[in-house]
N, C-alpha and C positions, 0 to 999 in steps of 0.2 A: 363804176362799181369798186374799182381798186381804192378809190378815196373814201368810200362808205366803209370799207373794211378797215382802212387807216384810222378813220375817225373812231370807229368801235374800240380798236385797240389802244388808243391814246387815252390815258387816265388823267385827270384834272384832280386837283385837291378836293374837289367836291364829289368826284365819281370814284376816286380810289378806294379799293376795298381795304379793309384794316386786317381782316384775318383771311389767310389763304389756305387752300387744300395743298396737299404736299405736291401734286403735279404743277399747280400754280407757282410755288415756291421753286421748284426745279426749273420750270420755264424762266423765271426772272433771273436765276443763278446762271442759267445757260447749259444745264445738263440734262440728259434724260431722266425720266421718272425712275427707272431702274437704277441709274447711278446714284440719284439722289437718296434712294431708300437704303443704299450701301453706305453713303457718305454721312447721312443725317446722325446716325448714332455716334459714329466717331467724332463728328463736330460738336455733338452735345456734351460729350466728355471734356471738350475745350471750352465750353460755355455757350454754345449756340442755344438760344431760347426754344424750349420744349414746346409742344403742342399744349394749348389750353385745355385743361381737365374738363371744364363746362363745355366750351364751345367745340372742342375737337379739331381745331385749325391752329396754324401758327400766326402770332401777331407780327405782321409783316414789318411795321417800323422797327420793332426790337430786333428782328432778324437782320434787317437793313443796317442798323446801327452797330450790330455785332460785327457783321462783315467789313464794315467800314473801319471800325477799331482794329479788327484783325489785319487789315492791310495799311493801317495808319494813313487814313485818307479823311478822317473826320476832324477836320480844322487844325490838325498838327502837322508839322514839317519835321521829318526826322534830322537829327543832328548828329554831327560825327564828335565822337569822344576824343578828348585831347590824349595824345599818346607820348607827349614829351617835347622837348625843343627840337626844331629842325636844324639839322647839320648839312648844309649845303655844299660844304668845301671838302 
């Protein structure tokens, strides 16, 4: 039975939903629905994709890409800035 539940929760590219309800976004982000409803408007001011006006849900790939960019994990490696010549002596 546990394996059936696990199989149902695992999404493949062909079964993954593109548009998610707010509770589903909250679950994927790892916060409660109540916390997400407080966080979402704040994050939207920073560029979090809003709910699609026609569908009424968030487009998950755009949300995921925004989160990845926010945390610089989308194929980029942060580099340190040069601050001048080293003086070891």
